[in-house]
C-alpha positions in Angstrom: 45.8 -21.4 -54.0 46.8 -20.5 -50.5 46.4 -16.9 -50.9 43.1 -17.4 -52.6 41.9 -19.8 -49.6 43.5 -17.1 -47.0 41.3 -14.5 -48.8 38.1 -16.5 -48.4 38.7 -17.2 -44.9 39.4 -13.7 -43.9 36.1 -12.5 -45.7 34.1 -15.1 -43.8 35.6 -14.0 -40.5 35.0 -10.4 -41.1 31.4 -11.3 -42.0 30.8 -13.5 -38.9 32.5 -10.3 -36.7 30.5 -7.8 -38.3 27.3 -9.9 -37.7 28.2 -10.8 -34.1 28.8 -7.0 -33.6 25.4 -5.9 -35.1 23.6 -8.3 -32.8 25.6 -7.2 -29.7 24.6 -3.3 -30.4 20.9 -4.4 -31.2 20.7 -6.4 -27.6 22.5 -3.3 -26.1 20.0 -1.0 -27.7 16.9 -3.4 -26.6 18.4 -3.3 -23.1 18.9 0.5 -23.1 15.3 0.9 -24.2 13.9 -1.4 -21.7 15.9 0.6 -19.1 14.5 4.0 -20.2 11.1 2.4 -20.2 11.0 1.8 -16.7 7.8 2.9 -14.8 7.9 3.9 -11.3 6.3 1.0 -9.1 4.3 2.3 -6.3 4.2 0.2 -2.8 2.9 1.6 0.5 6.7 1.7 1.8 7.2 4.4 -1.0 3.7 5.8 -1.9 4.0 8.6 0.5 7.3 9.8 -0.5 7.2 9.4 -4.4 3.7 10.9 -4.6 4.3 14.0 -2.4 3.0 17.0 -3.8 2.3 15.5 -7.3 -0.7 15.1 -9.4 -0.5 11.2 -10.4 -1.9 8.8 -13.0 -1.7 5.6 -11.8 -2.2 2.0 -13.2 -3.0 -0.7 -11.2 -2.7 -4.2 -13.0 -2.0 -7.6 -12.5 0.8 -9.1 -14.7 -1.1 -12.2 -16.4 -4.1 -9.8 -17.1 -4.0 -9.9 -21.2 -5.6 -6.1 -21.4 -2.9 -4.9 -19.2 0.3 -6.6 -21.1 -1.5 -5.1 -24.3 -1.4 -1.4 -23.2 2.2 -2.1 -21.1 4.2 -0.6 -23.9 1.9 2.6 -24.2 1.9 3.0 -20.5 5.8 2.7 -20.4 6.1 5.3 -23.4 3.9 7.5 -21.2 5.8 7.1 -18.0 9.1 7.9 -19.8 7.3 11.3 -21.3 6.7 12.5 -17.7 10.0 11.0 -16.1 11.5 13.8 -13.9 8.4 16.0 -14.2 8.3 18.7 -11.4 4.4 18.0 -10.7 3.3 15.0 -13.1 4.0 11.3 -12.2 2.9 8.3 -14.3 3.3 5.2 -12.3 1.7 1.8 -11.6 1.0 -0.9 -8.7 1.3 -4.5 -9.2 -1.9 -5.8 -7.2 -0.8 -9.4 -7.2 2.2 -8.1 -4.7 1.0 -9.2 -1.2 2.7 -6.0 0.0 0.8 -3.7 -2.3 -2.8 -5.1 -1.5 -3.9 -2.2 0.7 -3.2 0.2 -2.3 -5.7 -2.1 -4.2 -8.6 -2.4 -2.0 -10.9 -0.1 -4.4 -9.7 -1.9 -7.8 -12.2 -4.1 -9.0 -10.7 -5.1 -12.3 -7.5 -4.9 -14.3 -6.1 -2.7 -15.4 -7.7 0.2 -13.4 -6.6 3.7 -14.1 -6.8 6.2 -11.5 -5.5 10.0 -11.2 -5.4 13.4 -9.5 -4.8 13.8 -5.5 -2.6 11.0 -4.6 -5.0 10.6 -1.3 -8.2 11.0 -3.4 -7.7 9.2 -6.6 -10.4 9.6 -9.3 -11.2 7.1 -11.8 -10.1 7.2 -15.3 -12.9 6.0 -18.1 -11.3 7.1 -21.2 -9.7 5.4 -24.1 -6.5 3.6 -23.3 -4.0 4.0 -26.4 -1.2 6.3 -26.3 -2.5 9.3 -27.7 -5.5 9.4 -25.5 -3.5 8.8 -22.5 -0.9 11.2 -23.6 -3.6 13.8 -24.3 -5.4 13.3 -21.0 -2.0 13.5 -19.2 -1.2 17.0 -20.7 -4.3 18.2 -19.4 -4.4 16.9 -15.9 -0.8 16.3 -14.6 0.9 19.6 -15.7 -0.6 21.7 -12.7 -1.2 20.7 -9.1 -4.4 19.4 -7.9 -6.2 20.4 -5.0 -5.5 18.7 -1.8 -4.7 19.1 1.9 -1.3 19.5 0.9 -2.1 22.0 -2.2 -4.6 24.2 -0.7 -3.7 27.0 -3.2 -4.8 24.7 -5.8 -8.3 24.5 -4.6 -11.3 26.4 -5.4 -13.1 28.6 -2.7 -15.8 26.0 -2.3 -13.3 23.2 -2.1 -11.3 25.4 0.5 -14.7 26.0 2.5 -15.2 22.4 2.7 -11.8 21.6 3.7 -12.3 24.3 6.5 -15.7 22.6 7.8 -14.1 19.2 8.0 -11.2 20.6 9.9 -13.4 22.1 12.2 -15.3 19.0 13.4 -14.2 16.5 16.0 -12.7 13.5 15.4 -15.8 11.9 16.6 -18.0 14.0 14.2 -15.7 13.3 11.4 -15.9 9.6 11.8 -19.7 9.6 12.0 -20.0 11.4 8.7 -17.7 9.0 7.1 -19.3 6.3 8.3 -22.9 7.8 6.9 -21.5 8.0 3.5 -19.8 4.5 3.6 -23.2 3.3 4.5 -24.7 4.9 1.6 -22.2 3.0 -0.6 -22.9 0.0 0.7 -26.6 0.1 0.5 -26.3 1.0 -3.0 -23.6 -1.8 -3.6 -26.2 -4.2 -2.0 -29.0 -3.1 -4.2 -26.8 -3.6 -7.2 -26.1 -7.0 -6.5 -29.6 -7.8 -5.8 -30.8 -6.3 -9.1 -28.1 -8.2 -10.6 -29.2 -11.4 -9.0 -32.8 -10.9 -10.6 -31.5 -10.0 -13.8 -29.3 -13.0 -13.7 -32.5 -15.3 -13.1 -34.6 -13.5 -16.0 -31.8 -14.3 -18.3 -31.6 -17.9 -17.2 -35.5 -18.0 -17.5 -35.3 -16.7 -21.3 -32.4 -18.9 -22.2 -34.6 -21.9 -20.8 -37.9 -21.0 -22.6 -35.6 -20.1 -25.9 -34.1 -23.7 -25.5 -37.6 -25.3 -25.1 -38.9 -23.3 -28.2 -36.1 -24.7 -30.3 -36.9 -28.0 -29.2 -40.7 -27.7 -30.1 -40.0 -26.3 -33.6 -37.4 -29.0 -34.5 -39.9 -31.6 -33.4 -42.5 -30.2 -35.4 -40.2 -31.1 -38.3 -38.5 -27.7 -39.4 -35.5 -29.2 -40.7 -37.6 -31.8 -42.7 -39.5 -28.9 -43.9 -36.5 -27.1 -45.3 -35.2 -30.4 -46.7 -38.1 -30.9 -48.5 -38.4 -27.4 -50.0 -35.3 -27.4 -51.0 -35.8 -31.1 -53.0 -38.9 -29.2 -54.4 -36.9 -26.4 -55.7 -34.6 -28.7 -57.5 -37.0 -30.7 -58.8 -38.9 -27.6 -60.3 -35.9 -26.5 -62.0 -35.4 -30.1 -63.6 -39.2 -29.6 -64.9 -38.5 -26.3 -66.4 -35.3 -27.6 -68.2 
């Protein structure tokens, strides 16, 4: 009997140890995966250093954003694909971090994806699943992008444009920049004004529709339908 009890106890102990071991390695694997999935975090302090000479693909996000959370795993997988690449860099910026506010000035919503020259980012408007992001990255991040630090990657037209700007005085360049920014400001002002007009039209349409529904109900539409239904039931009974 003693040997039998010892055998049962030993079997139980081994099962427990095996279960604990499996849980331990599962936890270890999870931690390892999390470490591998680490995405480069950009801030104003490290931006220039980490992006120098790179063609970048950057996610600007807020931790509380549902859409950001939904695409997090795909972005981590993409970042892992490009980790250590000579030219391409997949990174992210947490726009809720006060330190990173200056990097998020032109960000209008979350998540916002931008790519290209670190000093002249372009908006990415494509699909945000892993397959689409990966295909775009392969087409975009594998080669140097035209920039002041990568003149050789520029077209002749871009090189001429850069030389034109270099030949300008600081005052001339500042004036040209101000003129272009004024165009943006005027366009944004017009856009906001037109949106306000649309909002007013929308509210007027909603009010008109509400008044119409009230009038229709006062005319007895519901009662009409009830009587129609009753008459239909009565007609069926008569036929029977």
